[in-house]
Structure formats: structure tokens, C-alpha cells
N, C-alpha and C positions, 0 to 999 in steps of 0.2 A: 758752647760745646762744639768741638770740631769733629771732622769725619773720623770714624774709627776704622783703622786700616786692617781689620781682621779679614782673613781670606774666607768669608762665608760665600763660597763660589756659587753663583747662580747662572745656569745656562740659559741664554736667550735664543728664541727661535728666530732665525734669519732667513731671508731670501737670498740665494747665492747666484750671482751672475758669473759666468765662466769666461775666461780669456784664453786665447791660444798660447799666451805666455804664462809661465808659472811665476806669479809675482808675490803671492802671499808669504810674507816672512815674519811679520811682527804685528803687535798691537800697539798703536800710538796712544798713550793715555795722558790726558791733559787735566790740569787743575789751575785755578786762579789764586792769586796772592791772598784774596779774602778768605781762603780756606786754611791759611797758615795761622799760627798763634805764637805769641811771645812765650819763651820758656818761663819767664818770671813776669807775669802781668802786673801792670800798674793801674791805679784807679782812673788815670787819664787816658788810657789806651782806647783808640778807635781806628776804624778804617779811614783812609783819606776820602776826600769828597768824591772820588771816582770808584771807590770800593777796594783798592789795594791796601795791604797791610803796610803801615808807614811808621817809621821810627821818628817821632817828634821830640824824643828826649835829646839831651846834649851829650850822651855817651853811647858807645857801641852796645848793641843788645843781641841776644841769641833768639833766633826765630826758627820754629819747627814747621815744616811744610809736608804733610802726609800725602802720599799718592793713594787715591781711592782705587783699590784693586778689585773689590768684590763686584760681580755682576757686570763687568765691563766687557762684554761679549762672551763668545762661546757659541756653539751652533749644534743643532740637531739635523742640519742639512747634509748634503753630499757634495764634496767631502766634508766631514765633520771637523770643525776647528775647536779644540779644547780650550776651556778657560785657562787663564794664566796661573801658574803655580810656582814660578821661579823668577829670578831677577837677571837672567842673562839678557844683556841690553846692547842694542846697536848704538843708541845715543841717549843722553839724559841732559836736559838743559834747564837752567834757572835764569829768568829774565828779571832785571832790576832797573831802577831809575834813580840816579843820584840827582838831587834837586838843589839848586843854589850853588854859590861859588865855593871853592875849596876842594883840595885833593883828598880823597877818601878811599878806603879799601873795603871791598865786599868779598867775602869768602864763603864757600859752601862745601859740604861733603855729604855723601849718602850713607845712611844707616839701614841695615836690613835685619829685622827680627825674624829668626828662622825657627823651623819646627823642631830643631834640636836644642832649643832653649838658649842659644847663643845669639849675640848681636855682632854683626860683621860690618866693617866700615871701609869706605873708599878713602883715598887721600883727599885732602882739602885743596880746592881750586880757588884762586883769588884773582881779583882785578883791581888795580889802583888807577885812579884817574879823576877827572873833574866831572862836571854835571853832564847828564845825558843818560839815554837808555843803553844798556849793555847786556851781555849774556855770559854765563859761566857754563862751560861744557864739563859736566861732572862725569859723564861717560861719552866717548867719542869714537869716531872711525879711526881705525888703525889698519895696517896691512893685514888682511885676513878677517876684518870685522871689528865690531865694537869692543871696548874694554873700559871698565870702571877706572877712574883716575887712580894712579899708583900701581895699577896692574897687580902682580903678585909679589912685588917688592916693597921696600921702604916701610915694612911693618904693616902694610894694608892687608885686609883679610877678605873683602867682599868679592873680588874677582875669583879667588880660589874656591869660594863657597856659593857662587851665584846659582848653582843648580840645585841647591837645597830648597825644599818647599818653604815658601814665604808666609809668615804671619803678619808682617807689616813692613812697609818701605817708606822712608821719608828722607827729605833733604833737611839738613841742619845748617843754618846760615848765620854768620856773624854780620850784622847789618849796622853800618855806622849811622850817625845822626843825619836827618833830612834825606833819608833814603827809603825807597819802597821796593818790596818784592811784587812784581806785576803778575807773574805766572810761572808755571813750570810744567815740564812734560818728560815722559820716559818712553822710549820706543823699546818695548820688551819683546824678546824673540819668541816666536810661536814654538819652535823646537830648540831644545838645548843643543849646543854645538853646531848650529846652523844659522848663525847670526850675521848674514851678509846679503846685500842686495846685488852685489856684483859691480863691476867697474862702470862708472858713469850713470848709475841708476839715480834718478833725481829724488830729492827729499820731499818735494811737494807734488801733489796731484793737480793737474791743470784743469780738470773737469769740475763742474758743480753738480753734486749729487742731488737726486730727488728722493732718495730713500731715507726714511727717518724713523727714529724711535722716540717714545715719550720718556722723559726723565722727570724726577720729582725731587724737590728740596723741602725739608722740614723747616718750620720757623725757628727751631732751636739752633739752626746753623747760621742764622742771620746775626749781624753785629751792628752796633751804632757806627755811624760814619759822618764825615764832614765836621762842621763846626757848630751846627745848630743844636741847641738844647743841652741839658746836663745828662751825660751818659750814665750817671748813677741811677737815673730813672728808668733805664732800659733793663727789663728783667726777663730772663728765659724761664719758661715753665712748661708743664706738660702740654699746654695748648699751643705753644709757639713762643714768640717774643713780643712783649707788651711794653708800651710806653706808659708808665705809671706817673709821669710828671704832669706839670700844668702847661707845658709848651710843646709844640711839635718837635719831633726828632727825626733826622734822616737815618734810615736803616737799610743796609745793603745785604741782599741774600744771594750768595754765590750759587751758580749752577755748574755741576760737573757733567760735561758732555759724555756721550758714549765714545768709546775708543775708535779710532780710525784703523782701517786695514792698511798697514804698511806705510802709507803716506798721508800727510795732512791735506785736507781738501778745503775748498771755499765753502764754509759752513753757512747754512741758512736756518733760521729759527721761525717757527710758526706756532700760533695758538697758545702763546704764553698766558697763563691764568694765575692770578694772585687771589688767594683765599684769606679772608680776614673776619674777625669778629669784634663785637663791641661789648666792653665790660658791662655797660648799663643798657645794652640792647635798644639804643635810641633810634627812632624812626629816621632821624636826620642822616645817620650813617648808612642808611639803606636807600635813600632817595636817589632818583636818577641823576640829580644835580649835585650829588654829594662831593664829587671830585672838585668841581668849581667852587663849591661852598666850603671846602676844607673841613668837612665833617667826616670824611672817610679818607683812606690813603690816596695820595697822588703818586703813582708808580710808573716807572719807565724801564725798558730793557736797556742795559748799558754794557759796553764792552771796550776793552783796550785793543787797539791795533798793535802790530809788531813794532811800530815806531813810537809806541808809548802814548799815543793820542787817544783820549776817551771819546767814544761815540755813543749816541743814544737815539731811541725811536720817538721821543716825545711821550706825552702822557698816555697811558692805557685807558681804555674806555670802561665805563661802568656797565655791568650786566643787570638789566632790569629784574627786580624781584628777588635777587639773591645778593649776598655780600661777597661779590667777586668782581675783579677787574680783568679785562680781556684785551689781548693784543690785536685780535681781529683775524680775518681769514688770509690776508696778504702776508706772504713770507718776507722776512727781513734778512738780506744777505749781510753777514757780519765778517765774512772773509776768513783768513787764517788768524784768528784772534789769539791774544795771550790769555785772556780770561773774559767771562761774561756772567751776567747775573741781573738782578732786578733791584733798583734803588727806589725806596718808598719814603716819601715825606709823610710821617705818621703822626696824626693828631693824638692828644692825650686820651688815655683809657682805651686804646685800640690795640688789638693783637694781630700780628701777621702770623697766620697759621701755617702756610706753606705755599708752594708754587709748583705748577706743572708746565711742561713745555715740550713741543714736538721739535726735535733737533735732527738735522740731517747727519748722515754718516757716509764715509767713503764706500763706494761699491766694493763688494767682496770679489776678489779674483781667485780663481781656482788654482790649486797647486801648492806645494809646500817647498 
């Protein structure tokens, strides 16, 4: 089950730091490729060994990547920044990785489900080339601000209706064989009709923020990954995701971070906790040595850099007396990542119930 992009808007209380310059213009919302799904799933589908959605088939396939819009900021501070309700964008980017030899074409367009019951589309943007990491700018900077691909011409409809209240927003991509979607992001404007940073304003924040928010991922958002085990044994249920097979299976759980204020920052992650349960409630899965003994999950925080290289923290520690694994008190700098989440080597008859993590966000700057 993938993220539902219904605009159930939740305002989060934020501490606001003020700047002499009015810099707040947009919310930068990010999601990882593991949050995408194939339009027509196959029994053999799985995430790759690093957690991104990967087309291992021999033909081109359609992939849908929803933007998680609900509860991704808002404020009751002064000044108050409203939660997002429209698709006016400064930029929107999809990152991909073509693996192995051969020239292939990746293409994506944006689709917005609006409150008027219509679906509006951008033009499709494509890239043709050989192996390596690349990006598609589905919305980008133009003179006067951002614009969805195709603008208001060529039969496209999204740019002309971007101020309509959004019910859902996703990227729809045509992904060739041996190609992965690593991550995607949309910089959605705080105010309609005011979608510009001004000349020379940088895309990235050079500071490392210390302000953070807790985020949560349910086990039902996790997917089988890598090449270990038969994926038909991985079942989602009300309790999370369970390995019902007789062999260990790798399971990846994506984490959608809070949105950044205007610019992307060098993100840090602290206190990541994995919650699990045992179908048979065996003592071995709760012992302090269960990770080394392979009777409970062996989990690690993993993320993709912008260059497409996967990094990880090493195995999380067991918390004594409870069925939980913990990152520890030290924060992990993951930089300006394309996606991040937790990969768990999951023994038979074990359920990953969910994950919580304390994730930094860029400091809020006053002004609209």
C-alpha cells in the first residue's frame, strides 16, 4: 500500500526563527523512489537492494510516484504559514538511474487531482541516454518564476489550473528496463501568484539545521527489496508487513521527511526506532543478542546521495526488554539526500510494525 495523497491538512506547531530578509516562498516536499508503485504490478516486483523502485522487466513500464501533501508543515506561529492547498510550483524534479549498457529513454509528467473533480496534466519531459544518474525537470524556473512543463499551451492543463485546491499530486513516469526512480521533489509555492525567489537566490541552504520533527512510517508502506527470499511470502496486514516464508527477506521502509522552508538543507536523522513483533512471540526474538543471532530484524538507516550512491549507518541496536531497534543518540548527517528509509533483513514469521525518526528541517525564515 502506497501513500494516499489526500489533502487531510494538519497544521504542525513550529518554532519560527526570523531573518532580516524575507525568504520564505515555498515548501520543498520530498519523497523517495520506494514510495512509487508500478501501475500494473507483477508478482516479481520488488525494490532494488538499496530501496529504490526498479524495473527489472525487459520492457518499459509505467510508474506512479505520489507526493505526500498532508501534514507537511503549516504553522500556528507568527507569522502563520498555511498548509499547502494548491500546486503552484517553483520547481519539480524526478531523479532516475539507468543501469547497465544501452541507450534508453525516461519520461515523466505531473498529474493533479483537483477539488473540482478534474485531473490536470503537465507536458511529458524526457531524457535519452546511457547509464548513470539523471534528472527530469517537470516544473522549472522560467523568467518570472516556475512553470509546469508545457505551460498553458500544447494541450497541457496543469499550469492553468494550479491554483485549484489539490486532492492529490503525483508524477507518472515511463521507466525503461534496468532503470530505477531514486527520488522526487516538488517546491510548492506558499502563496499563489508569488512563486519566485528572485535573481540569484540559491537552490540549497548551506547551513545544517538543528531543529527537527518526528516522522512516522507504518509497516504497510514497506516493500520487499533486493534479491533475498521469495517476495510472495511478504504480506501486508493490519499489523504491518510480515515475512510468512521460511527464509529471511530484505524489507525496505521509506521515510517521507518534513518539508523544507524554501531551500533544501543538509539533513540529519536521530533516534530512528524500528518496532517489530513475532508471530509466535518467541523469547529469542526479544533477547539482547537477537540481531547477531538473526532471530529478530537486522535493520539499518539507508539513503541515496544525489550522485546515486547508497549510504547506510550500519546495524541499529536492540533495545533491552522490548521488541524495538534503535539508532542511538548520535545524529547521522545524510546531506541533501534523494531518498532515505530503513532496510531490514527480516527473519521468518516476523512483522515490521512501523518506524519513527527525528528528522531535521530547514529553519523557518520570516516574511512572505
